[in-house]
C-alpha positions, 0 to 999 in steps of 0.5 A, a space after each residue: 137269259 141271253 140278252 139281245 145281240 148288240 152289233 159291233 160298230 166300226 171304230 171311230 178313229 179315222 186316222 191314217 192306216 197302212 196297207 202293209 199291216 194287218 186290217 181289224 175287220 172284227 173280233 173273235 166271238 170265243 176270245 174277243 180278240 181282234 181278228 185281221 186280214 192282211 190285203 198285202 198278202 192277197 185277196 180273198 173272198 166272202 160267201 154269204 145269202 142275201 142279208 147274210 153279211 158279204 155287202 157289209 164286209 165290202 163296206 167294212 174294207 172300203 172303210 179301212 182302206 179308205 183310211 190308207 194314203 197308199 191304196 186306191 179303191 176300185 168297186 165292181 157293183 153290178 146290184 144297183 148300187 147296194 155297195 157304192 151308193 153310200 160311198 158316193 152320196 156325199 158331195 165330192 165324194 172321192 173314196 172310189 177310184 174306179 167304179 164298174 156298174 156293168 158287166 162290160 165295164 167290170 171286164 174293162 176294169 178287171 183287164 186293166 188291172 192285168 196290163 198294170 201287173 204286167 207293166 209294173 213287173 216289167 218297169 220296177 224289176 231292177 228296183 226290186 232285184 236292187 233292193 233285194 225285194 220279192 213284193 212292190 213297195 207302195 206308197 202315195 204315187 205307187 198305190 196297191 190297188 184292191 178291187 172290191 166285186 160285190 154280188 152280182 158277177 154271172 160268171 155263166 154269160 160270155 162277158 162272164 167268162 171273160 171276166 173269170 179268165 181275167 180274174 184268174 190271171 189277176 189272182 195267179 200274178 197280182 199279189 207281188 205287184 200289189 194288185 189284189 181282188 176280194 170278191 162277194 158270192 151268194 153261194 159257196 159251190 163251185 159254180 160261183 167260187 171256183 176251186 182255183 179261186 179258193 187255192 189263190 185266196 189268202 182268206 175265205 169269209 162265210 156269213 149266213 148261208 143255206 146250210 152247213 155243207 155250203 159253209 164248209 164248201 165255201 170255207 174249203 173246210 170242215 167246222 162244226 161252228 154256225 152263225 148265230 147272230 146278225 154280223 157274225 162270219 166264219 173265217 179260213 186264213 192261216 191260222 185255221 177256222 174261227 168265228 167273228 163278229 165283224 165290224 157294222 157301218 151304217 150310212 152316217 158313219 160312211 159319210 163321215 169316213 168320206 169327209 174325214 180321210 179325203 185329205 188322206 188321199 189328196 196326193 194318192 194317185 195311180 204311177 205313170 207307168 201303170 196309168 199308161 198300161 191302163 189306157 183309155 179304160 182308166 182315162 174314160 172310167 167316170 164317163 162311162 154311160 152307166 155311171 153318168 146315168 147312175 150318178 145323176 139318179 143318185 144325185 137326183 137330177 130329172 134329166 137324162 140325155 142318154 136316156 133321151 136319145 135312146 127313146 129317139 132312136 126307138 121312135 125314129 126306127 118305128 116310124 120307118 118301119 110303121 110309116 109315121 103313125 106313132 107317138 111323138 114322144 115316150 112320155 107316159 104309158 099310154 105313150 108306150 102303149 100306143 107305140 106297142 099298138 101300132 107295131 102290132 097293127 103293122 105286124 098283122 098287115 105284113 103277115 
């Protein structure tokens, strides 16, 4: 009789790692050997329905990258913080160098990454030629940038189309200059994962999906393998298609990793040419309104100056339109209903 499935926990050894070497993301279901991906060779993607392992894989990668002094982690999270929250909850958390919580902020991040690649290519060309290298060597003050984008990017909106265009360029030119992207998607069809993305990716991972067709479409390879347990993924890489039990992480262990690896990243920072190329988008990354509000909510602060300012603007506009008969503040549901009622009455009078 088959026993209950036991998840494979992320290792408790938080010793320094190096992005130039493969990252272990789990164990082969068939052979029990380590399954690895190499982010110095390029990025990839994971496809899984909700609860199917996509975000878990990004947590897995964030944990390993946090142990690397020659990496900066950038996250895109448009899913109300499902990826970002545990990495920002611990006091003084600094694992994630840049977090984008809106489409506009995500576009700024990716466009900045493209500018960084172009600047690095121009700045370090002579060094690469002198050292007979084709890939930029990285270190704590010239780090690789890894962008982890969770589910939620809608590539059909005007901003989404710009993001898709910037991502395409980044995947095309970024690897040699050590800027790579790993994205998570809910579907494996072409409107979520383009043919160009599949060609540019060095690996593809698939969790629980709607059906086998969806899995094979996402992998861009035919397979009879199926996901049978929580935490399992299918992988396509240079070795073909296989199945693995991926590492699982829980909030308490993420907090441990944040604390244990803090000193490893104390001297990790963006090189000057890259910082200049990223410009104000990078300098102001922590002060974007969405980030300020989200962090205030995350740490239990009750006051939101930006939200109050928005209420004041709404009330001021309403007073000008209605003529002054509006609530002084929007503090309760009754206040909001009174404002809506006053607006409706004014519109009826104007007919």
